[in-house]
N, C-alpha and C positions, 0 to 999 in steps of 0.2 A: 407720457407717463403721468400718473395721478399724483396730486399733492398730498403728502403726509401731514398730519396736523398733531403737534404735541401741545398738551395743556399742562402747565406747571402751577401748583397751588403753593404760593409763597408764604402763606399764613404760618407763623411761628418758627420759621426757618431762618438760617443766617444768610446775610447778603452773598457771601462767597459761594456758598453751597448751591444756591439757586442760580446765581450766575454761571457757575461752571457746568451745571446741567443743561442750561440754556445754550451755552456756546458749544457744547458737545453735540447737541442735537442740531443746531444750525450748520455745523460743519459736516454733518451727515454720518458721524461715526457711530450713531445708534442704529444705522441702517445696514442691511446686508449688501447694499448696492454702492457702497461708499468708493469713490474715486477722489483722489486729492485735487485733481485739476477741474472737477466738473461740480458746479454748485448743485446741491440736491434739491429737489422740489419739496422743501420742508417749510411749514409755517409753525412758529413757536409762539403760543400765547401764555403770558404769565399773568395769573389773577391774584388778587389781594396784595398787591405791592405795598399798600399803606400799613399792612400788619407784618411786614417783614422785620426781623430782629436785628437791630445794629446796637452794639455796645456803646457805652457812654465814652470809653477809652477810644474806640474806633472813630466816633464823631469828632472827638477833640483832636486826635493825633493825625488822622488821615488827611493829607494835604494834596490837592490837585494843583499842579503848576501849568502855566502856559507862557510862551515867550513870543513876543511880537516880532522879534529880530531888531528892534530899534533899542538903542541905549535907554536904560530905565524901564523897559517893556516887560519886565517879569511880573506876571500876576500869580499870586497864591490865594487858594481859597480852601477852607476846611470842609470836610464832608458835612459837619453840622449846618454850615452857613448855605452849602449847596441844597441840602434838604429843606432849610427854611425858605430859600428862594424858589426852587423848582420842583420840590416834592422827592419822595423816595424813588418814584420811577426813574427819574433822571440819574440818580445814583445807581440804580440797577442797570440801566441802559449804558452808562460809562463802564461799568464793571464788565459786562458782557462784550463791549466792543474792544477793550483792552485784553481780553482773553482769546479773541479771534487772531488768526495769523495776519500779519501786516502785508497783505497781497492785493491784487486787483479784485478778488472776489469778496473782500470784506465789506464794501458798500452794499453789494447785492445781498449778502447775508443778513446785514443789519436791517435791510428794508423788510425782512420777512420775520422780524421779531415785533410782537405786539405786547405792550404793557398796560394793564389796567389797574387802577387804583382799587 
C-alpha cells in the first residue's frame, strides 16, 4: 500500500484547528480505507509552524502539568514559557499528541508527523 501525504499550511491559523486537522489525518479518518485497529500509511507535514496564531490569553492561561510520582514532583509550565523554551512546533506537537487516542498506535502515528518552522 502506498503512503499518502498530507501537507498542512499553519500560517495565520489557530493552534487547535491545525492540530485537529493533523490528528484526524494521522488517525486515517480522512481516508476511505479507514480501519480503527490498523495504522494508516499516512505522513502529515505541517509547514509554517512559526506563523501559527496563538492568543495572548492562551499563552498565559494554558498550563501543562507533569508529575514524577514523588512528593513535590508536580511541575507546571505555561504555554508561553514552553514556546520560549522549545518553539511553537513543540506546542503543536503536544496538541496533536493529546488529540490522538491513548492506545498502542499513538507512538507510531506521532512518528509520521513532521513539523517545520
